[in-house]
C-alpha positions in Angstrom: -9.1 -28.5 -12.0 -8.2 -28.3 -8.3 -7.3 -24.9 -6.8 -3.6 -24.1 -7.1 -3.6 -23.3 -3.4 -5.6 -25.8 -1.3 -8.1 -23.9 1.0 -7.1 -26.2 3.8 -3.7 -24.8 5.0 -2.8 -28.1 6.5 -2.8 -29.7 3.0 -1.7 -26.7 1.0 1.5 -26.1 -0.9 2.8 -22.6 -1.4 2.9 -20.7 -4.7 4.8 -22.3 -7.5 8.2 -20.6 -7.9 7.3 -19.1 -11.3 4.9 -16.6 -9.5 8.1 -15.0 -8.3 10.2 -15.3 -11.5 7.8 -15.1 -14.5 7.0 -12.0 -16.6 3.7 -13.6 -17.5 2.7 -14.1 -13.9 3.6 -10.6 -13.0 1.7 -9.1 -16.0 -1.4 -11.0 -15.1 -1.2 -10.1 -11.4 -0.8 -6.4 -12.3 -3.8 -6.5 -14.7 -6.0 -7.0 -11.6 -4.7 -4.0 -9.7 -7.1 -1.7 -11.4 -10.0 -3.5 -9.6 -8.7 -2.4 -6.1 -8.5 0.8 -4.1 -5.0 2.0 -3.3 -3.5 4.4 -0.8 -3.1 7.8 -2.4 -2.1 10.1 0.5 -3.0 11.3 4.0 -4.7 14.7 4.3 -1.7 16.1 6.2 0.5 15.7 3.1 -1.2 18.7 1.5 0.0 21.2 4.1 -0.2 24.5 2.2 -0.2 22.7 -1.2 -3.2 22.4 -3.4 -1.9 19.6 -5.7 0.2 16.5 -5.0 1.5 14.2 -7.7 1.3 10.4 -7.0 4.3 8.6 -8.5 3.5 5.4 -6.7 0.1 5.2 -8.4 1.7 5.5 -11.8 3.9 2.5 -10.8 0.9 0.5 -9.5 -1.7 1.3 -12.1 0.2 2.7 -15.0 -1.7 6.0 -14.7 0.0 9.3 -13.8 -2.3 10.8 -11.1 -2.4 13.8 -8.8 -4.6 14.8 -5.9 -6.0 18.3 -5.7 -7.6 20.1 -2.7 -10.0 22.9 -3.2 -13.6 22.6 -2.1 -13.1 18.9 -2.1 -10.2 16.4 -2.6 -10.1 15.0 -6.2 -7.9 12.5 -7.9 -7.1 13.7 -11.5 -5.1 12.5 -14.4 -1.7 14.1 -14.4 -1.5 14.0 -18.2 -2.1 17.1 -20.2 -4.9 16.7 -22.7 -2.9 18.6 -25.4 0.1 16.4 -26.1 0.3 14.1 -23.1 2.9 15.9 -21.1 3.1 15.3 -17.3 1.6 18.4 -15.7 3.1 18.3 -12.1 6.2 16.6 -10.9 6.3 18.3 -7.5 3.8 19.6 -5.0 2.4 23.0 -5.7 0.2 25.6 -4.1 -1.2 27.2 -7.3 -4.9 27.7 -7.9 -4.5 26.7 -11.5 -2.6 23.7 -13.0 -0.4 24.7 -15.9 1.3 22.2 -18.3 5.0 23.1 -18.5 5.2 22.1 -22.2 2.8 24.5 -24.0 1.0 26.3 -21.3 -2.4 24.7 -21.2 -4.1 25.4 -17.9 -6.7 23.6 -15.8 -8.7 24.3 -12.6 -8.1 22.2 -9.5 -11.4 20.5 -10.5 -9.6 19.3 -13.7 -11.7 21.5 -16.0 -9.9 23.1 -19.0 -9.2 26.8 -18.5 -7.0 28.3 -21.2 -4.7 27.4 -24.1 -2.4 29.8 -26.0 -2.4 30.0 -29.8 -5.7 28.0 -30.1 -8.0 30.8 -31.2 -8.8 29.3 -34.6 -9.3 25.7 -33.5 -12.9 24.6 -34.3 -15.1 22.8 -31.7 -12.7 23.6 -29.0 -12.7 23.2 -26.0 -14.7 20.0 -25.5 -15.3 17.6 -22.7 -12.2 15.7 -23.8 -10.0 18.7 -23.0 -10.7 18.3 -19.3 -8.5 16.2 -17.1 -10.1 12.8 -16.3 -11.2 12.2 -12.7 -10.6 9.0 -10.9 -12.7 7.4 -8.1 -11.7 8.8 -4.7 -12.7 8.0 -1.1 -11.5 8.9 2.3 -11.4 7.1 5.7 -10.2 8.9 8.8 -7.9 11.2 6.8 -6.5 8.4 4.6 -7.3 9.0 0.9 -7.8 6.0 -1.4 -8.0 6.1 -5.2 -8.3 3.8 -8.2 -9.1 3.5 -11.8 -12.1 1.1 -11.7 -12.1 -0.2 -8.1 -14.6 -2.7 -6.8 -16.4 -2.6 -3.5 -14.2 -1.6 -0.5 -16.8 -1.6 2.2 -15.5 -4.8 3.9 -12.0 -3.4 4.4 -13.3 0.0 5.6 -15.6 -1.8 8.1 -12.7 -3.8 9.4 -10.5 -0.7 9.8 -13.3 1.2 11.5 -14.2 -1.6 13.9 -10.7 -2.0 15.0 -9.2 1.5 14.8 -12.0 4.0 14.4 -11.3 5.3 17.9 -7.8 6.5 16.8 -7.7 10.2 15.6 -5.8 9.3 12.4 -7.1 12.3 10.5 -5.2 14.6 12.9 -1.8 12.8 12.4 1.0 14.9 10.9 3.0 13.9 7.9 6.7 13.5 9.0 8.8 14.1 5.8 11.9 12.8 7.6 10.3 9.3 7.6 9.8 9.2 3.8 11.8 6.5 2.0 11.8 5.5 -1.7 14.1 2.7 -2.9 14.3 -0.5 -4.9 14.9 -4.0 -3.7 16.1 -7.0 -5.9 13.1 -9.2 -5.2 9.6 -9.9 -6.5 6.8 -7.8 -5.0 4.9 -10.9 -3.9 7.9 -12.2 -2.0 8.1 -8.9 -0.1 4.4 -9.3 0.8 4.9 -12.9 1.9 7.6 -11.8 4.3 5.4 -9.0 5.7 2.4 -11.4 6.3 4.0 -13.6 8.9 5.7 -13.1 12.3 7.2 -16.5 12.0 10.6 -15.0 11.1 10.7 -12.4 13.8 12.8 -14.5 16.4 15.3 -15.4 13.7 15.6 -12.1 11.7 14.5 -9.2 14.0 16.3 -9.8 17.4 15.5 -6.3 18.8 11.8 -6.4 17.6 11.5 -9.9 19.1 12.6 -8.4 22.5 9.7 -6.0 22.6 7.0 -8.3 21.3 5.3 -11.3 23.0 5.9 -13.8 20.2 3.8 -16.5 21.8 0.7 -14.2 21.7 1.4 -12.7 18.2 -1.6 -13.5 16.1 -3.0 -13.3 12.6 -6.5 -12.6 11.5 -7.8 -12.7 7.9 -10.6 -10.7 6.3 -11.8 -10.3 2.7 -9.1 -8.7 0.8 -6.6 -8.3 3.7 -4.8 -9.6 6.7 -4.3 -8.1 10.2 -1.4 -9.1 12.4 -1.7 -8.1 16.1 1.6 -7.6 17.9 1.3 -7.9 21.7 3.8 -6.0 23.8 6.3 -7.8 26.1 6.1 -6.8 29.8 6.6 -3.1 30.4 6.9 -2.3 26.7 4.8 0.5 25.2 1.3 -0.4 24.0 -2.0 1.3 23.0 -4.3 2.8 25.6 -7.3 0.9 24.2 -10.9 2.1 24.9 -13.5 -0.3 26.2 -15.1 -0.2 22.8 -12.1 -1.9 21.2 -12.4 -5.6 20.4 -8.9 -5.9 21.9 -9.6 -4.1 25.2 -7.6 -5.5 28.1 -4.7 -6.6 25.8 -1.3 -4.9 25.6 -1.3 -4.3 21.8 2.0 -2.9 20.6 1.2 -2.8 16.9 -1.5 -3.4 14.4 -0.1 -4.5 11.0 -2.7 -4.3 8.3 -2.1 -5.5 4.7 -4.7 -4.8 2.0 -4.4 -6.5 -1.4 -2.3 -6.0 -3.4 0.6 -4.1 -1.7 -0.7 -1.7 0.9 0.7 -2.0 4.5 -0.7 0.2 7.2 1.3 -0.2 10.4 -0.2 1.4 13.5 1.9 2.1 16.6 1.3 4.1 19.7 3.2 7.0 18.0 1.2 6.9 14.8 1.1 5.3 11.3 3.8 4.0 9.0 2.7 3.2 5.5 4.5 0.8 3.1 3.6 0.9 -0.6 4.8 -2.0 -2.7 5.2 -1.3 -6.4 6.2 -4.1 -8.8 8.8 -3.2 -11.4 9.9 -6.6 -12.9 9.9 -10.2 -11.7 12.9 -9.6 -9.5 12.7 -5.8 -8.8 10.3 -3.9 -6.5 10.0 -0.3 -5.5 9.1 0.5 -1.9 7.6 3.8 -0.7 7.5 4.6 3.0 5.5 7.4 4.7 5.2 8.3 8.4 2.4 10.1 10.1 2.8 11.0 13.7 0.0 11.3 16.3 2.0 11.2 19.6 5.5 12.6 19.4 6.2 11.4 23.0 6.0 7.8 21.8 8.5 8.0 19.0 11.6 5.8 19.4 9.8 3.4 21.7 8.4 -0.1 21.4 7.7 -2.1 18.2 7.8 1.0 16.0 11.1 2.3 17.4 13.6 1.5 14.6 11.7 0.8 11.4 14.7 1.4 9.2 16.7 -1.4 10.9 13.7 -3.8 10.6 13.4 -2.9 6.9 17.0 -3.5 6.2 16.8 -6.9 7.9 13.7 -7.7 5.8 15.4 -6.5 2.6 18.3 -8.8 3.1 16.0 -11.8 3.7 13.7 -11.3 0.7 16.6 -10.6 -1.7 18.3 -13.8 -0.6 15.0 -15.7 -0.9 14.5 -14.3 -4.4 17.8 -16.0 -5.4 16.6 -19.2 -3.8 13.2 -19.3 -5.5 14.9 -18.7 -8.8 16.8 -21.9 -8.4 16.0 -24.7 -10.8 15.5 -27.2 -8.0 13.0 -25.2 -5.9 9.3 -25.4 -6.8 7.1 -24.8 -3.8 6.9 -25.5 -0.1 4.4 -25.9 2.8 2.8 -23.6 5.3 2.9 -23.4 9.1 -0.9 -23.6 10.0 -0.2 -21.5 13.1 2.2 -18.9 11.7 1.6 -18.5 8.0 -2.2 -18.1 7.8 -1.7 -14.6 6.3 0.6 -15.9 3.6 -1.8 -18.6 2.7 -4.7 -16.1 2.4 -2.6 -13.9 0.1 -1.6 -16.8 -2.0 -5.3 -17.8 -2.3 -6.2 -14.3 -3.5 -3.2 -14.0 -5.9 -3.8 -17.4 -7.5 -7.6 -17.2 -7.7 -9.3 -19.4 -10.3 -10.0 -16.5 -12.7 -6.3 -15.6 -12.9 -5.2 -19.2 -13.4 -7.8 -19.7 -16.1 -6.5 -16.6 -17.9 -3.0 -18.0 -17.8 -3.9 -21.4 -19.2 
């Protein structure tokens, strides 16, 4: 059978509309999320805390998780091994984790410590009474976790090659930039919109004014997409080192997407993170975090008013969700120049293995 998305973008048609409307398509897509690494947190989010619950990971992977920081950073199950109670709903700075239901305690390493009224229980405690640990890795202060993730070296090499010179690990978490809300649109439609600058002149008038649209470009790599926004004349841009592959260019923003729904948006002021969490075929939860590296650059350039840009995008994707749900829409075509990132995403999402599972 031919690929559902032709590898030649000039011949390809976009995803069939049921990718945005079908429970079955959503269920199959989410079943693959366990194979990928996901953004958990930035080191600065700990502050004085020793444990951070990760509600977005529960939405993405179906597993309640929390990060702990002691001698090392660990990702642990946030489910008590006694009766399945969620252990931590908020950040805490305790040296011991205690279940609020019946008082079972654990160390920050996840190991069982104490349990009241269990003196006469035989063969207790055992290994199964410890909290499960999940795979964890860190790049430049950004912590990634997963349940059974595959190789991530290609993405990390791309990030390091392009942005390794930025002191991301020293960025500060800005709680005023946190957002958590739902949109009435499919998660993949939100990703589609993110992966192309084609709509910028039509949807984001202010952003269009600070970016050089003619030189906006898209690059693809295994498991992800990079969009490079070039600053218009006299607009803020990165002070790139000679070692940068973009040295000599006025880069206003690096927009990274990593499958399935992680967006790392780098601006001269710092990093904005978008996390896309599917809820249903027409509902998606979005988490936003902001990490500041240079306070003097806030409010300037491409990263100046992200709330406004997000509101404009939300209006577009919600209207498009209504359109793709129409009985007369099935699929469209790609702009070879402007929609390479969307095409790449669709190729990943509709891989042969997934389609075979659906048939």
